[in-house]
N, C-alpha and C positions, 0 to 999 in steps of 0.2 A: 344568491348572485347579491344583496344587496346589502350584505357583511361587504363583500368588497370594494362594490360602490363607496360606502363613508367611510373605509380606509382610507381608499386614494384621494376622498375630499380632503381627508385628514392630512395625510402626507401633502397633497399637493399645499395645502393649510401653511404650511412648518412650516417648506420651503419658501415658496415668497412673502411670508410675512415679515415684515423689517424685521431686523437684530434689536434687542434691544438696546435704549439709546447711552452710547457713552455718558459716563458721569460727567456736572457743568463743569464749569470750574471752581478750585477749590473754596474756603473763604483768603478775604485778604488778609496781609499780615504787614503790619506797621509797623516801621524802623526808622533809624536816624544814623546817614551820616558817620562813620567815625572820624572824618577828617574836617566836619565840617559843622555839624551837627544839622543838617537840612535835613529835609523828609526823603523817604522811599517809603514806595506800595509795591507789599510785592507779590503774584499769583500762587496760593501755595500748588497747586495744578491743574491741568486743564490737558481737554482731547483734538489736538490738530484738527482731526478729523471732521471737529465741526466747524471750522472758518476761524479765521483771525482774532484774537482778540484789538478791539477800541478803546480809546480811552479819553476820558471826559475831563475839562476840568472845570467845576461849577464857585463861580467868586462869590461870597455873600450877599446876598438881594439880587443877583443878575443870573444871568441864560448863563447856561453847560455851554460848550466850545469843543470843539478836536484836543487836542491834549498831544503831542509824540515829546520827548527829551532827547530824540533822535541816539538814539545808540544802538538802536536796530535788536535792543533785549525787549520781547512787548509781554515778556511776564515778572519784569521787573522797570517799575515807574521813577527817577528821580524826580520830584516836586521841585525841589529848589529852595526857594524861604518865603513862601508868598502869603501873599496878606493872610492875616490872624479870621477863622471860618472860612474859609476856603477849602471846599471839599471837591472830591476825586468819583468820577465811577467807570469800572470796567466791561466792559458789556461781550458776550461772545451766543451768538445767532437769540434765542429768548432770553440768557439769563443777563441782566444787570446782577453790579453789587457796588454798594456805596464805602466811599472810606468815611471813618470817623473826620470832624474836623480839625484842620492843622492850626495848631495855638499858636506857633510861634518857633523860631529853632531852639533847642533845645539848651534849658539853660540851668546850670548847676547853680542851687542857695546857700547849701550846703556839705559839706563834705561825710564819707561814710562814720560812723563814730566805731565805738566799741564799749562793753561791755566786761569785769573783769580785772583783774592788776595784773602787771606786764613783770609777773614772776615766775618765775617755773614751779611747775606743780598747782597753779592756778588754774584755772579756765578762764578764757577771755571768749567772749563772742563778737562779731562783726555788728554793727545795727546798719540802720539804712540812713542815710543823710538825707537831701532836701534838694525837689528839682522844679522847676517849671517852665510850660508849655511844650513844644514837641506833640504828639496824636493826645496822650494823656491816658494810651491805653499800654504803656513799656512797661515790662516786668525784668526788678532787678537779678541779680547774679552779684552776689558778696566774695571774697575771699577775703582772708588772710593769711600775710605772706612773711615771710623770714628775712633778713635782707643785712647784708656782711655791713652796713655802712649807710646816713642817710641822706645821703651824697645823689646816689642814683639808684636804677632800681635794676645793674648788672646783678650776679649771682641771687636774686633772688627767689627763694622757693616757696612755693605752694604749701600751707602746713593746716589748712582747709577753703572747703568751698562749696556754700550754698549750695548750689544746682548738680554738682557732678558726684560730690562721694558726701559720703554719713556712716558710715558705722560705728565711727568714734562718738554713739550719742546724739545723731543725727539733729540736725537746726540749731546742737545745742552749744554750737563751737568746742574748742579744741583745749585739753589741758596742756601747758610748754613743757615743751619738753629740755630735759639740759641740757643736751647739743645746740639749743639756741640762744643759751645764756651770752648774752655780751651782743647780739644780732639785736639789729628792729624789726620793730613791730610795722608794717604794712594793713591799713586797709583798702579794697579797692570795689568799686562796685561798677557797675555796669548796669546800666539801663537802657539801653539804644534798641532792641530787637521786645515785638508784642512775645514773639515764640524763644521760648524759653528752649536752648538747645538740647535735644537728647544724649545720653552717651549711647554710641554704636558699640564700644566692647567695655567690658568688664574689666576693673582696673587693682592692683593691691592700696596703694597708698597714693593720696593725695598728690605728693610729692612730682609723681607725673606730670601732674597736668602744666599748663604751659601761664604764666605769672598774667592778670589782666597788667597795664600800663595805662598810663594817662592819655587820652584824646580827647574828642570832642564828646564822645556821651560816655566814658571812663574814668569817674572821679577814683583818685585817690590821697587819701592821710596819716600823714605821719601821725603814726600813734606814740611811741616811744622805745626805750632803751628796753631790752628785757631783760630784767635782772635774776642771780643766783636765788634760787629758794626753797624750796619744798622737796616733795616726793618728785623722783622724774616722771612727766604724763608718757616715759615709752612713745614705742615704735602706733602704727593707725593699720591694723592690717583687716581687710575685709572686703565687700563686694561693690559695686555700682550703687549708688541712688540717686533719686532725683526727686523735689521738691515741690510742691505745686508753689512756689513763685511765693512773692510778693507783695500787695495792697501799693497803689502807687497814689505815694506821696504826695501832701496839697505842700502848695509851695510855701507858706509859714510853717513846714511842720519839724517838728525836733522833740528827741524821744524824751521820755520824763526822765529816763536814764541817766540822759548826758551827763558828763558833765564838764564844762572847760576845762580842758587841761592850765592854761594860763602859758606864758612863753615856757619856752623849754631853757630850762637853768643848765644843760649838759652840750649846748651850745647847733646841736640842727636848727636852729633859726639864724643862728649868725652864718656870714659866708670869710668863704679861707681868704686869704691877706698872699700877698708875693710883693718880694721888697727884694730888689737888684741892685747890685755895687756899683757904682761907676766905675772900676777896676775889676776884671777877675785875677788876680796872685794864686800862686802856691802854697796852702796850707802844709806844713810840712807832716803833719798822717790825716789829713784829711782829702790831701789833692788840690783841685781848679773847682773854688766854691761858687758856682752861678747863679744860685738863687736863695734867698732865705724861704718859707712861706710855712706860713701857719694857719692849721686843718681845725675846725671847732671841732669836728669832727674824724673819722680815718679818712679818709680822700686818694684817691687817683691820681696819683699826677704824670703827667708826661713833658721833662724839656728838651729842649731842644735849641744846639748852640752851631751857628752855620757862618762858614766865609768861604762865600764865592760857591763852588759846587762842591766842597767839603764839609763836613759835618758830622756832631757828634749827638744823639739822641739817648736819652734817660729813663726812664719809665720803671715809676714803681709808684708802695703802693706804701701811703705814709698814719702813720699813729696821731691823732689827736693831739696838737698841741706845737711848736715849732719847731721846726727843721732847717739844719743848711744842706744844700744839696749839691755833693762836690760832683765835679767832672775824676775820673781816674787817669791819672801823672800818663800814664806811659801812653796812652791813645792822645792824648793832646798833644803830648809832643809828636807824637807819630801821623797827627791829619792835623791840628792846627798850627801858624804861625803868632807869630808877635803881631798884634796889630786891632784893627776893628772886627768885632765878630757881632754878629747877632743873635738875642738872644729871646726866645718865646717860649712860655710857660701856658701849661695848659694844665686845670685843675678839675677833674669832675668833666672833663667835654670841652669845657670854655676858655679859650682864650683871657688870660690876666694881665700879658704883661710880654710887652715884646717890642724893645728897642734894641737901640746899638749901646754896646759899652768895650771897653778896654782889655784888651789879653795882654798880659804880662810872663811872659815863659819861662 
């Protein structure tokens, strides 16, 4: 009988005892907004059953006060750009997490660089740039990209990624392949998050990754043109790889192996120029020349000639040098009339010329 009583007591305790406590809020992740460089805090995980999350702002030397960014997402707090030294606290039930001190809007001191020769067969590796302010705990994510021109990021392909890819001598860069000869190498660095993203699936080549583009937390450096050279680096096949990340660079950081390349003598530091004629007339072989464009490197052109509601548009990729851009004779005679027309020229997405000229058919 006593055994039965003991057993019933044990069962009663097991039934009435509270369940194991749900995990308290996960650690705070410190990030920066890609559009502005302002601070963002994210609670990695929490259980709604323990109650709401409440945030406080603690100014330097002052008392903490409730703080809400008003977006309705209690796991994410956009702090803006408060005074340097401001910290934040988030509380759920009896657990409170504190942030690092905010040091000011993230500021780029020096863009990322690289080591190696820009030549097929040479191994090239990305190098950290230098940043200041922010939260001070962000980690760097670096990429090498091969791009068709030096003017825009359109068409860039990732050829190496420190975070998400590493079978080609992980952490040691990439041997440049023959297919990239003539392309422009870009080095990109994302320093906006304390949490390095983890690859959800495996993949075979870094070329499938999305290229990083410049914003408030991503710096992009144009390294230069990849020249033909030695043995082809070939394809890079393998599984996924996650690096341990990189240390936060000091504001005055400069890698000892960095050599300032100086002015780009091949024209990447120069701007394209557009010249419009006073009159557009027909040339026997070339058609109606509407503009003369000088590109220091290969550039994307959009030329629009309009007359009221009618108009013609020419889109071309121009090689380095000076090119006369002409409208086809048949299309001009079918669409436009002798008289005043408006010519607008975009190069690399920017309007460089826009004025009225005279068309003579």
